[in-house]
C-alpha positions as CSV (number, residue, x, y, z in Angstrom):
1,X,161.8,176.8,235.1
2,X,160.5,176.8,230.7
3,X,160.3,179.8,229.2
4,X,157.7,178.6,226.5
5,X,157.0,174.4,225.4
6,X,156.4,173.3,222.6
7,X,154.6,170.5,220.9
8,X,153.9,169.5,217.8
9,X,151.2,166.8,216.2
10,X,150.9,165.8,213.3
11,X,149.1,163.4,210.8
12,X,149.7,162.8,207.0
13,X,152.1,160.8,205.2
14,X,155.5,159.3,206.0
15,X,157.1,162.1,203.4
16,X,155.8,165.3,205.7
17,X,156.9,163.3,208.5
18,X,160.0,163.6,207.7
19,X,160.3,166.7,206.5
20,X,158.7,168.0,210.0
21,X,160.6,165.5,212.6
22,X,163.8,167.0,210.9
23,X,163.1,170.7,211.4
24,X,161.7,169.7,214.9
25,X,165.2,167.9,215.6
26,X,167.0,171.0,214.7
27,X,166.0,172.9,218.1
28,X,164.9,169.5,219.9
29,X,160.8,170.2,219.7
30,X,159.3,166.9,220.9
31,X,156.9,165.9,218.0
32,X,154.0,163.4,217.7
33,X,153.3,162.3,214.0
34,X,150.8,159.8,213.2
35,X,151.6,159.0,209.4
36,X,148.1,157.5,208.6
37,X,148.9,153.4,209.2
38,X,146.4,150.7,207.4
39,X,144.5,149.2,210.0
40,X,143.0,146.0,209.1
41,X,140.4,144.2,210.9
42,X,140.9,140.1,211.1
43,X,138.7,137.8,210.7
44,X,139.8,133.9,211.2
45,X,139.2,130.6,212.9
46,X,141.5,131.7,215.9
47,X,138.3,132.1,217.9
48,X,136.5,128.9,217.9
49,X,133.0,130.0,219.0
50,X,132.5,134.1,217.0
51,X,128.6,134.7,215.9
52,X,129.2,136.3,212.5
53,X,126.0,138.4,212.8
54,X,128.2,140.4,216.2
55,X,131.6,140.3,213.6
56,X,129.7,142.2,210.7
57,X,128.5,144.5,212.7
58,X,132.0,145.5,215.0
59,X,133.0,146.1,211.7
60,X,130.9,148.3,210.4
61,X,130.8,150.5,213.3
62,X,134.9,150.6,213.2
63,X,134.4,151.5,209.9
64,X,131.6,154.1,210.4
65,X,130.5,154.8,213.7
66,X,133.7,156.7,215.4
67,X,133.3,160.0,213.0
68,X,132.0,158.5,209.6
69,X,135.2,156.6,208.7
70,X,137.7,159.7,209.0
71,X,139.4,158.3,212.6
72,X,142.9,157.3,212.6
73,X,142.0,154.2,213.8
74,X,138.9,153.1,211.5
75,X,139.3,150.1,210.2
76,X,140.6,150.4,206.4
77,X,139.5,146.8,204.7
78,X,139.4,143.1,206.4
79,X,141.3,140.1,205.5
80,X,139.1,137.1,205.8
81,X,140.0,133.9,206.2
82,X,139.3,131.8,203.2
83,X,136.2,129.7,204.8
84,X,134.2,132.9,206.5
85,X,134.4,134.7,203.2
86,X,131.3,133.7,201.7
87,X,129.1,134.4,204.9
88,X,130.8,137.1,206.0
89,X,129.8,138.1,202.6
90,X,126.9,136.9,202.5
91,X,126.2,138.4,206.1
92,X,127.3,142.2,205.7
93,X,124.7,141.8,202.4
94,X,121.7,141.1,205.0
95,X,122.9,143.3,207.3
96,X,122.0,146.3,204.7
97,X,119.2,144.5,203.4
98,X,120.5,143.6,199.3
99,X,119.6,140.8,198.1
């Protein structure tokens, strides 16, 4: 039925994504674009009972546990509610034995 099916997969910047999408559109070629969005971890009071040590470990694993931070879903930065900031930093330093 179809002589050939071609699907283009591309990871990169939005600028290059536009070029790839424009070229693919001319031939109606399906395209999947991963444009390098930023992935935050959010630490706030919406969860009324969270454990700071578990939270820090999950953030570290979310960044470095999967493919040493090279995964597209790796955590890029942490947004912390002000009241938890010093606790989170202190617990992170303890985890790495930095005093």
